[in-house]
N, C-alpha and C positions, 0 to 999 in steps of 0.2 A: 841527590836523585829527585827529591821532592819537588826541588825549585824546578828542575827541567820540566817536570809533568806540569808543573802550574804555567811555566811558561808555554808549554807546547800547547796547552788549552787556551790561553790568552791569544795567542797568535790566531790561531784558528777562529775563535770567536771574533777577534777584531776584523780580520778577513772576509768572515761572512757577515758582518753588520756593515762594512763598508761595500761590499759587493750588492748586498741587497737594498742599501741605501740608495745607491746610483740605479738599480734595477725598478725602485720604487718611483724616483725621480722620472723615469721614460714611460711608466705605465698611467692609464687614463683613469682606472679605478680599481677598487679591490685590492689594494697593495698588499695585503696581509696574505692574499693566495698566490701573489707573484714571489713573495719571500718565502713561504712554504714549499712553493715548487724548486726554488734554488736550494733550498735547504735538504730535501729531499733527495735532490740530485746528488749533493755532497755526501750525504749519509750513506747512500747505495753505494757510493765509491769506497767510503770507508767501511761499511758493512761486509763487503766481500771478502776483503782478507781477515775479518773476524769470525767469518761462519768457516771458512777454510781451517784456521788454526783452533776453532772450537773455544773461543776464549769469551763467549757472549755471557755476561753475567748483569746483574743489577747495576754495578757501577757504569757499566758500558753502556747500558739502556738510558741512564740518567746522563750520560755525556751525550748521548744522541740527541735526547730531549732537549737538553740546553742549547745545542746548534740548532736544533728546529725554531725555538722561542726566540733566538737571536736573530735569526732570519727573517722571521715574521715581524719583529719588532722594527729590525733596520728597513725593511720595505714599507711598514706603516709610517715611520718619520719621516723616510724620503718621500713618500706620496705628499703627507703634508707641508712639507717644505717647499715641494712645488707649488703647492696651491696658494702659499703667501706670497710667492714672488710675482 
């Protein structure tokens, strides 16, 4: 069961990073803001069922914070990659 939880987290983080990376390559400036916006949309989608089931705790908060940071980093790397090309 622990392996499935880690795998689920990795899939979400990798997909968030890749999506933010490509979003960052298309933006002109402030890539971190684009990554944060994209991550917040994803967090809101995940937060609705969490609030409905009253399952919000510190572990879930850290999970959402990691998603937000990953999206921001992916977009920042994407915009820096675009400037090198």
